[in-house]
N, C-alpha and C positions, 0 to 999 in steps of 0.2 A: 766448447761453445764458440770460441773465437773463430775457429775454422769454418763453422757453419755460417756465421755472419759474413765472413769474407767470401764464402762461396755464393751466398745469396746476393751480396753486393756486386760481385763479378757478373753473375748471370743476369742481373736486372739493370746493369748500367746503360744498356742501349734499348731498354723496353720503352714502348710508347707511353705517353703520359696517362692515357686512360687505363692502361694496365697497372701502372704505379698507383693511381688513385684507387683502383679496385682493391689492390693489395693492402693499401693503408686502411681501407674500410674493413677488410677482414681482420687486420691487426687490432683496430679499435674495438671490434665486436668480440674479440676473444677475451676470455677470462684467464688471466695469467695464473690464477690459483689452481687451474686444472692442468694436468699434464697432457701433452699432445702425444698420442700413441706413436710409437716408432713407425708402424706401417703407414700412418698418415703423413709423417714427415717424408718418408721415402717416396710416397705417391706424389707429393707436391714437387719434390726435386725432380722426379721422373718427368712430370708434366712440363716443368720449366725447361728441362733439357730438350724435350720434344719440340717445344715452341721455338727454342733457339735454333734447332736444326732445321725446322720447317716453318718459319714465321708466316709464310704466305698461306698456309693451310688454316691458320687461326682466323676466327671471325670475332668481332666485338660482341659482347653479351647482348647489347641492345638489338643488334642486327639478328642474332640468333632468336631472340624472343619475338621479334617482328615476323621472322620467317615461320615460326611455330604458330603464331596467332593467325597469319594469313592461311596457313595450311588447314586450319580448323574453322574457317569462316563459313 
């Protein structure tokens, strides 16, 4: 468990504030009585790694939603 926390801390230490706030929202919404499947943990770590390697490709959630809404006006 400790190595997982260290890995998350390392990967997020330079993340933008809006990303950190969104992650905190996810954590708050999670029920810790439920186990997170291993495939989901791996997927999250993969996505964080992809973001770290190509941060310019990422867009803010609000901008993505605005783009989708504009597409279907």
